[in-house]
N, C-alpha and C positions, 0 to 999 in steps of 0.2 A: 547642077554639079554632076560630074561624071562619077559612076560607081567605082569603088575601090577595086583594084585588080586583085584577083585571088592569088594568094601566096601558095605555092605548091608545097612548101615546107612549113609545118606548123610553127617553127621557130623563127620564121621570117615575117616581118611586119608588111602588110599590103601597102601599096602606093596608089596615088591618084595624081592627075595633072594639077599643077600649081598655076591657077589662073590661066592667062594666055601666054605664059612663058615657054610652054612646050616641055617643061621639065616635070618629072614625076618626083613627088616627095612622099615620105611615109605618112600614113594616116594618123600616126601617133607622134607626139613631140616629146622631147626631154629637155628639161630646163632646171635651173637652180644654180646654186653656188658650186663651182668646181673646186673641190678640195681634194686632198690626198685620198680620203676615204671614198670619194665619188669616182675616182679613176676607174675602178672595177666596173661600176655601173655604166659609165660612158663607154668603156671598151666593149662590154656585153651588148649595149644598145646598138653600137655600130655594127657588131657582128650580126645582129638581128635585122639590120637594114634601116635603122632610124636615120633619117636624113633631114629632119626638121628639128632645129635646135632653138629653144625659147630662151632668150636672154632679156634681162631688164636691168636698168641702172640701179634699181633697189636691191639687186642681188650682189652685194659686195661693193656698192657705190662705183660701178663701172669696171671693177676688177674682173667680174665674171666674164664679160665679153672678151677681154684680153686673154684670160685663162683658157676659155673654150677655143678661141682662135689659135692660140699657141698649141693646144692639144691637137686640133684638127690639122694644123700645119705640120706638126711632127709626124 
């Protein structure tokens, strides 16, 4: 596994290559149910460079994936 890239800004999450895809993703992920109270958390995570989003069918019975997808699309 390649080492994480050093973030120059302490407010930025370091990244590393994702498998053989050639894409870098953040070394930390964020997941959970996306509700109105979580929008602030998601917005801040994106500002800090989080690009790895954990979703699961058990988070809202599939509604979580749709909510996160809609948020990222907007």
